[in-house]
C-alpha positions as semicolon CSV with decimal commas, in nm:
position;residue;x (nm);y (nm);z (nm)
1;X;-0,910;1,313;2,045
2;X;-1,268;1,227;1,952
3;X;-1,438;1,274;1,617
4;X;-1,784;1,122;1,573
5;X;-1,928;1,038;1,242
6;X;-2,220;0,853;1,101
7;X;-2,268;0,753;0,735
8;X;-2,357;0,477;0,489
9;X;-2,083;0,481;0,223
10;X;-2,218;0,484;-0,138
11;X;-1,929;0,559;-0,372
12;X;-2,141;0,513;-0,682
13;X;-1,931;0,234;-0,821
14;X;-1,960;-0,143;-0,823
15;X;-1,839;-0,349;-0,532
16;X;-1,529;-0,552;-0,585
17;X;-1,566;-0,924;-0,591
18;X;-1,402;-1,085;-0,282
19;X;-1,144;-1,263;-0,481
20;X;-1,031;-0,944;-0,650
21;X;-1,036;-0,747;-0,325
22;X;-0,781;-0,988;-0,187
23;X;-0,561;-1,034;-0,494
24;X;-0,573;-0,681;-0,642
25;X;-0,615;-0,454;-0,347
26;X;-0,330;-0,569;-0,137
27;X;0,042;-0,551;-0,177
28;X;0,219;-0,877;-0,107
29;X;0,583;-0,976;-0,069
30;X;0,767;-1,183;-0,327
31;X;0,972;-1,375;-0,074
32;X;0,903;-1,712;0,085
33;X;0,838;-1,544;0,420
34;X;0,560;-1,324;0,273
35;X;0,681;-0,990;0,394
36;X;0,426;-0,714;0,323
37;X;0,508;-0,415;0,115
38;X;0,669;-0,145;0,310
39;X;0,821;-0,404;0,546
40;X;1,009;-0,565;0,266
41;X;1,254;-0,437;-0,004
42;X;1,200;-0,088;-0,149
43;X;1,316;-0,203;-0,486
44;X;1,361;-0,521;-0,694
45;X;1,592;-0,631;-0,972
46;X;1,563;-0,881;-1,258
47;X;1,763;-1,202;-1,201
48;X;1,860;-1,533;-1,373
49;X;1,799;-1,384;-1,723
50;X;2,083;-1,424;-1,978
51;X;2,254;-1,107;-2,089
52;X;2,129;-1,148;-2,445
53;X;1,774;-1,214;-2,319
54;X;1,488;-1,014;-2,162
55;X;1,225;-1,079;-1,900
56;X;0,871;-1,109;-2,052
57;X;0,617;-0,879;-1,887
58;X;0,262;-1,016;-1,930
59;X;-0,091;-0,883;-1,919
60;X;-0,190;-1,115;-1,639
61;X;-0,040;-1,353;-1,378
62;X;0,046;-1,652;-1,595
63;X;0,226;-1,759;-1,908
64;X;-0,110;-1,792;-2,084
65;X;-0,136;-1,415;-2,091
66;X;0,015;-1,216;-2,379
67;X;0,350;-1,040;-2,342
68;X;0,291;-0,666;-2,329
69;X;0,640;-0,535;-2,224
70;X;0,989;-0,665;-2,148
71;X;1,246;-0,574;-1,879
72;X;1,614;-0,589;-1,962
73;X;1,817;-0,875;-1,796
74;X;1,974;-0,624;-1,558
75;X;1,674;-0,405;-1,477
76;X;1,696;-0,252;-1,124
77;X;1,471;-0,031;-0,912
78;X;1,156;-0,215;-0,998
79;X;0,852;-0,143;-0,773
80;X;0,633;-0,434;-0,662
81;X;0,262;-0,356;-0,663
82;X;0,118;-0,699;-0,570
83;X;0,168;-1,075;-0,593
84;X;-0,064;-1,375;-0,636
85;X;-0,138;-1,611;-0,473
86;X;-0,169;-1,372;-0,180
87;X;-0,076;-1,462;0,176
88;X;0,046;-1,285;0,488
89;X;0,314;-1,407;0,721
90;X;0,037;-1,541;0,948
91;X;-0,114;-1,735;0,655
92;X;0,220;-1,879;0,556
93;X;0,320;-2,002;0,897
94;X;-0,021;-2,158;0,938
95;X;0,012;-2,372;0,624
96;X;0,166;-2,714;0,610
97;X;0,456;-2,787;0,389
98;X;0,226;-2,992;0,165
99;X;-0,011;-2,689;0,131
100;X;0,279;-2,457;0,056
101;X;0,410;-2,700;-0,212
102;X;0,051;-2,721;-0,364
103;X;0,037;-2,345;-0,424
104;X;0,065;-2,242;-0,795
105;X;0,381;-2,051;-0,908
106;X;0,376;-1,697;-0,786
107;X;0,342;-1,394;-1,017
108;X;0,401;-1,034;-0,927
109;X;0,269;-0,713;-1,080
110;X;0,580;-0,491;-1,125
111;X;0,656;-0,150;-1,272
112;X;0,989;0,006;-1,353
113;X;1,133;0,306;-1,169
114;X;1,014;0,558;-1,433
115;X;0,662;0,404;-1,426
116;X;0,671;0,375;-1,807
117;X;0,628;0,001;-1,801
118;X;0,421;-0,233;-1,587
119;X;0,295;-0,588;-1,598
120;X;0,311;-0,940;-1,444
121;X;0,637;-1,132;-1,416
122;X;0,715;-1,473;-1,267
123;X;0,841;-1,419;-0,912
124;X;1,136;-1,653;-0,963
125;X;1,292;-1,391;-1,193
126;X;1,297;-1,102;-0,940
127;X;1,510;-1,054;-0,626
128;X;1,542;-0,765;-0,378
129;X;1,763;-0,485;-0,519
130;X;2,004;-0,426;-0,233
131;X;2,184;-0,145;-0,423
132;X;1,874;0,075;-0,422
133;X;1,888;0,348;-0,159
134;X;1,586;0,367;0,065
135;X;1,452;0,718;0,152
136;X;1,590;0,688;0,507
137;X;1,774;0,377;0,635
138;X;1,746;0,274;1,000
139;X;2,107;0,380;1,074
140;X;2,035;0,725;0,914
141;X;1,725;0,759;1,138
142;X;1,944;0,679;1,440
143;X;2,202;0,942;1,328
144;X;1,941;1,206;1,266
145;X;1,671;1,149;1,532
146;X;1,539;1,509;1,513
147;X;1,466;1,469;1,146
148;X;1,294;1,135;1,196
149;X;1,086;1,265;1,484
150;X;0,984;1,563;1,273
151;X;0,873;1,346;0,984
152;X;0,675;1,117;1,225
153;X;0,503;1,420;1,376
154;X;0,426;1,553;1,028
155;X;0,268;1,214;0,931
156;X;0,054;1,208;1,245
157;X;-0,070;1,559;1,171
158;X;-0,145;1,470;0,807
159;X;-0,355;1,171;0,901
160;X;-0,528;1,359;1,183
161;X;-0,618;1,639;0,947
162;X;-0,749;1,388;0,684
163;X;-0,998;1,232;0,928
164;X;-1,099;1,562;1,074
165;X;-1,165;1,708;0,729
166;X;-1,352;1,407;0,617
167;X;-1,573;1,414;0,935
168;X;-1,649;1,776;0,871
169;X;-1,741;1,707;0,506
170;X;-1,993;1,444;0,629
171;X;-2,162;1,723;0,821
172;X;-2,174;1,949;0,515
173;X;-1,869;2,152;0,620
174;X;-1,633;2,155;0,323
175;X;-1,524;1,911;0,055
176;X;-1,455;1,546;0,109
177;X;-1,077;1,494;0,088
178;X;-1,132;1,152;-0,068
179;X;-1,341;1,273;-0,367
180;X;-1,213;1,618;-0,444
181;X;-0,902;1,806;-0,542
182;X;-0,796;1,790;-0,176
183;X;-0,697;1,421;-0,216
184;X;-0,356;1,527;-0,344
185;X;-0,285;1,689;0,001
186;X;-0,296;1,349;0,162
187;X;-0,237;1,067;-0,086
188;X;0,040;0,977;-0,334
189;X;-0,044;1,075;-0,690
190;X;-0,125;0,722;-0,799
191;X;-0,376;0,677;-0,515
192;X;-0,538;1,013;-0,603
193;X;-0,595;0,876;-0,952
194;X;-0,761;0,559;-0,813
195;X;-0,976;0,760;-0,576
196;X;-1,104;0,968;-0,857
197;X;-1,170;0,665;-1,073
198;X;-1,354;0,480;-0,794
199;X;-1,369;0,102;-0,789
200;X;-1,370;0,037;-0,416
201;X;-1,664;-0,103;-0,234
202;X;-1,587;-0,006;0,132
203;X;-1,470;0,322;0,272
204;X;-1,093;0,349;0,250
205;X;-1,060;0,518;0,590
206;X;-1,296;0,301;0,792
207;X;-1,301;-0,027;0,591
208;X;-1,678;-0,052;0,592
209;X;-1,989;0,072;0,412
210;X;-2,192;0,149;0,729
211;X;-2,023;0,356;0,998
212;X;-2,148;0,487;1,324
213;X;-1,873;0,565;1,557
214;X;-1,585;0,789;1,645
215;X;-1,207;0,812;1,620
216;X;-1,045;0,755;1,957
217;X;-0,668;0,785;1,889
218;X;-0,435;0,873;1,609
219;X;-0,067;0,806;1,672
220;X;0,251;0,655;1,525
221;X;0,305;0,286;1,578
222;X;0,469;0,232;1,914
223;X;0,672;-0,067;1,807
224;X;0,808;0,067;1,474
225;X;0,699;0,413;1,381
226;X;0,947;0,450;1,098
227;X;1,134;0,194;0,889
228;X;1,333;0,246;0,575
229;X;1,158;0,575;0,507
230;X;0,808;0,435;0,573
231;X;0,607;0,576;0,856
232;X;0,325;0,381;1,018
233;X;0,037;0,578;1,175
234;X;-0,247;0,383;1,354
235;X;-0,600;0,522;1,371
236;X;-0,814;0,358;1,639
237;X;-1,188;0,406;1,621
238;X;-1,508;0,243;1,721
239;X;-1,783;0,130;1,483
240;X;-2,124;0,028;1,614
241;X;-1,944;-0,023;1,956
242;X;-1,667;-0,240;1,815
243;X;-1,302;-0,127;1,840
244;X;-1,117;-0,124;1,508
245;X;-0,789;0,003;1,370
246;X;-0,687;0,144;1,031
247;X;-0,302;0,142;0,969
248;X;-0,179;0,417;0,746
249;X;0,157;0,382;0,564
250;X;0,328;0,696;0,446
251;X;0,629;0,773;0,240
252;X;0,775;1,078;0,060
253;X;0,600;1,097;-0,276
254;X;0,897;1,101;-0,515
255;X;0,664;1,157;-0,816
256;X;0,545;1,493;-0,677
257;X;0,741;1,818;-0,726
258;X;0,721;1,902;-0,353
259;X;0,829;1,556;-0,234
260;X;0,601;1,570;0,071
261;X;0,487;1,277;0,291
262;X;0,183;1,120;0,154
263;X;-0,031;0,809;0,239
264;X;0,031;0,521;-0,006
265;X;-0,173;0,249;0,166
266;X;-0,440;0,203;0,429
267;X;-0,462;-0,139;0,590
268;X;-0,780;-0,286;0,749
269;X;-0,849;-0,621;0,903
270;X;-0,857;-0,856;0,602
271;X;-0,799;-0,605;0,323
272;X;-0,623;-0,280;0,232
273;X;-0,665;0,022;0,001
274;X;-0,542;0,011;-0,258
């Protein structure tokens, strides 16, 4: 497959500051081993809070921020959006124990299952919710390989169609699926809202402002195409002669009526959207 495209991305919004691009645009794990979202727990629960007490949910990552919500002591099914300070597994293993000990306490941006509450909580008060059922557990995938293969194929076709439609829009053939009503055909509802609001400085699909290259391959990840209901689709492309990869993570969008597979994150080298 080969799709050639050339553009200079100008979304009409301000560029994110580097520190915010790292802290606010990437999901991080809340465990000591820094598992990334999608490869870690699907849900979290409140822990170490007395039955008569609640967990304070703050406006920002620190006790100096005002309390805006509370979670009950036994809240389950929480979704993790991001954590700070941010680090990947590679960052974590490269640090010395002294550097790890010097890190400030970790705070995580969480929202409840109904998405009616969201805010920052101290990481020490949340743990993986092992009772929450993932969309498709590994053993379920093994028991139903045809269903898993069908979902992986559907994910590949979705990502392939996204890039093809975007390339055609750059040539004046149709609407841009990132900045039109078509976004809902490819992305989860919360990502659609962010795309419409803007606020990103580099192109979500190519991870750059200037692009002159072509897509060379779109395929499911060869090592782990599907894990706990999350499907990984790799998009390999060249940009100014350099080989690059965008990793697309897809899940069933449980907030949508049709519950179809949708992209909830695109990872690039050093950052991700959203």
